Every structure is written in C-alpha cells, then in structure tokens.
N, C-alpha and C positions, 0 to 999 in steps of 0.2 A: 398490451402487456403491462401488468402491474409491476412497478419497480419498487422494491422494499429495501431501504437502507438498514442494515443490521449493525448495531454499534454497542459498545459497552467497555468497561474498564479491563485492565490486564487480568487474565485468568477468570473472567466473569462467566465464561461458558459460550462465547460467541461461536466458536467452532462447533461445539456440540449442537447448538441450535441450528446452525447452518447445515450440519450433517443431517439432522432430522428433516429439515425443510427440503433438502436435496433428495432424501429418500421418498418424500411425498411428491416429488416431481418438479420442484422448482429448479431453475438453472441458478447456479451459484458462481459468483465472481468474488474472489477473495483478494483484496488489495494488498494484504501482507505477502501473498505469493507474487503478485505483480511487482511489489517493491523490491523483492529479491531478484526477480528476473531483469529489471532495468539496470542492475549493477553487476550483471554477470561479466566475466572477462571479455574484452573487446567490444563491449557495448558503448554507445555514445554516453550513457550515464556514468559508467565507470571512468571513461576518458575525461569527462568533465570534473569528476571528483579528484582524479589525479592532478589535473591542471590547477584546481583550486587548493588542494590540501597536500599534494606531493606524494611521492612513492612510499612514504612511511606508513600510509594507511592501506597498503597492498601487501597481502600475505605472499609467501614464497611461491605458492601455486598460482598466483595471478588473480586470485579472488580478493574482494574487499575484506580487509581485516576488520571485522565488526567491533572487536574489542578495542582496537586502536582508534577506530572512528568514534566509538562511544566515549572513550577517554578524552578525545580531542574536542567533542562538541557539547557534551553534557556538562553544565556548569559554566559554559561560555555562550551566552545568548547570541552574540554576533556570529560565532562559528556555526551554531545550530541553525541560525537563519540562512547562512550561506548554503549549508547542506540541504535544507528544506527548499531553497530556491532552485536547486538543481533537481531534487527528487520529485517534488510535488507536481510540476508540469509533466514530467515523464510518466508518472503514475496515473495522472488524470488522462493523458492521451491514450495510454494503453487500456485504461478502464473504459473510455469512450469507444475504443475499437472493439473491446469485448462486448459491450452493451449492444453495439450495432450488429454484431454477429450472433447475438443470443436469440434463441427461439423458444417458444412456449408461452403459456399464459402468465407465468410468475417468474420474476427475476429477483434474486436476493444478492445485494452487493454488500459484502462484509467490509466495513470501513471503521477501524478503531477510532479515528479522529473525525468522524462524520460531522459532528456539530462544530468542531474547531476549524474545519476546512470548508471549501465551497462545494463539497460533494453532496451536501443536503439538497442542493438545487437540482440534482440529477434524479431524485427519487420521488415517488408519489406518497409513500408512507415511511415512517421511521419506527423501527422496533429496537428498544433498548434492553439489553440483557444486564441485569444487576445482581 
C-alpha cells in the first residue's frame, strides 16, 4: 500500500484534494476528524484536558469548548505545548490504528501539520496543497 501524506495551509484545499483522491479509490484518513474524536465527551483525551486545564474549557453540553481552549492556549506557548502533549499522542495512536485497518493500494493521510510533527515518517510520499 502506498501511503501519501497530504498537507497544506489553512483553507488551501486539502479536503477538496482528499475528496478527489477518495473518489478515485484511495482510502482517506483525516487527522482533523481524529483530533475531534479523541476529545469527545467521556474520552480519555477530554478527561486529560479537564485534568490539565480545568472545567472552564468544557461547554455546558460536556463537549470541549474550542473557543475557550483556543483563547487559553494561543498566545501562550507553554499552554499550547501542554495541549499538544495530550493531543498529539492520542491522534497518532488513532491514526496508526486507522492505517492498520486500511485496505487498498493507496492510502491518503490528511495531516495539516505533517512536516511539523512526526507524521512524515508514516508515509511514503508527501503531497503539499498550496
């Protein structure tokens, strides 16, 4: 199986390219979806975030309050690194599970921060959308 890492900046068209490749038969793994899944209510990821940042980053419905979290971590490198230390291993583990379960000749892994993280070592080729 050829594993392709698909990356690019915000609103660069990564999802559109992934959709096209999916229509052509490639299996698609989108780490943005995985990142949301690992912080759903009652998940170990959300519990770790609560333990580190407190209940003030949780919305009334029990979901992560992304605006509160964004306000808390952006502009504060130490807080951002704490959040990344929680999320990145969980996202990587879930991505590895998805890769192991993938079938077909082509696998596209959509990773916005592919080159800034250790995800590049998981792929055979890198496709940058600019």
